[in-house]
C-alpha positions in Angstrom: -131.6 111.1 -27.4 -132.2 112.3 -23.9 -135.5 114.0 -23.2 -135.4 117.7 -22.8 -136.5 118.9 -19.3 -139.5 121.2 -19.6 -139.0 124.3 -17.5 -142.1 125.9 -16.1 -142.0 128.8 -13.8 -145.0 130.4 -12.0 -144.7 134.1 -12.2 -144.8 135.6 -8.7 -145.1 139.1 -7.2 -147.9 141.6 -7.5 -148.1 141.3 -11.3 -148.3 137.5 -11.0 -151.6 137.2 -12.7 -153.3 138.7 -15.7 -157.0 139.5 -15.1 -157.0 137.3 -12.0 -155.5 134.3 -13.9 -152.2 132.7 -12.9 -149.4 133.1 -15.4 -146.9 130.3 -15.9 -143.7 130.8 -18.0 -143.4 127.6 -20.1 -140.8 127.9 -22.9 -142.1 124.7 -24.4 -145.4 126.4 -25.2 -146.0 126.6 -28.9 -149.2 128.7 -28.8 -149.1 132.4 -28.1 -151.4 132.0 -25.0 -152.0 128.4 -24.0 -154.5 127.4 -21.4 -155.0 124.0 -19.7 -157.4 121.5 -21.2 -160.5 121.0 -19.0 -160.6 118.0 -16.8 -163.0 116.5 -14.2 -161.4 118.4 -11.3 -164.0 120.9 -10.1 -161.2 123.0 -8.5 -159.3 123.4 -11.8 -158.5 127.0 -12.5 -157.5 128.7 -15.7 -153.8 129.6 -16.3 -151.9 131.3 -19.1 -149.0 129.2 -20.2 -146.7 131.6 -22.1 -143.1 131.9 -23.2 -140.9 134.4 -21.4 -140.9 136.6 -24.5 -144.7 136.7 -24.6 -144.8 137.6 -20.9 -142.3 140.4 -21.5 -144.3 141.7 -24.4 -147.6 141.7 -22.5 -145.8 143.3 -19.6 -144.7 146.2 -21.7 -148.3 147.2 -22.7 -150.7 145.3 -20.5 -153.6 147.6 -21.1 -153.5 146.8 -24.8 -153.8 143.1 -24.2 -156.1 143.2 -21.2 -159.4 143.0 -23.1 -158.3 139.9 -25.0 -156.9 138.3 -21.9 -160.2 138.9 -20.0 -162.1 137.4 -22.9 -159.9 134.3 -23.0 -160.3 133.8 -19.2 -164.0 134.2 -19.4 -164.3 131.8 -22.3 -162.2 129.2 -20.5 -164.4 129.5 -17.4 -167.7 129.2 -19.5 -166.3 126.2 -21.3 -165.2 124.6 -18.0 -168.7 125.1 -16.6 -170.2 123.4 -19.7 -167.6 120.6 -19.5 -168.5 119.9 -15.9 -172.2 119.9 -16.7 -171.6 117.3 -19.5 -169.7 115.2 -17.0 -172.6 114.9 -14.6 -174.8 112.7 -16.9 -171.9 110.4 -17.6 -171.1 110.0 -13.9 -174.8 109.4 -13.1 -175.2 106.7 -15.8 -172.1 104.9 -14.3 -173.7 104.9 -10.8 -177.1 103.9 -12.2 -175.6 100.8 -13.8 -174.3 99.5 -10.5 
C-alpha cells in the first residue's frame, strides 16, 4: 500500500497566528490542537497543528477560544523552558566525561 502524503499548510495573512503562535493546517492531526514535542533546538517555537475544520471553527468565534489558546501557548513555552534546563546537566555531564 502506497504511503499517503501528509499535507501541511502554514496559514498566512494577517490572521496567520493565534495569540502570536503559528497555525499549521495538518489534516493528519488527530488531536484537536496538537503542538510540537519539545526538542533540544533552543530556537524551537510553538505552533498549533490543526485540521482545516478546527481552524474554521476557531476562526468563526476566535474570542471564545482565545483564553484556552493563550493558556496552551504559555504552557508549551513553560514546558520548553523546563525541558531546556533539564538538557543542560545532561550536556555538561557528556563534556565532563571527555
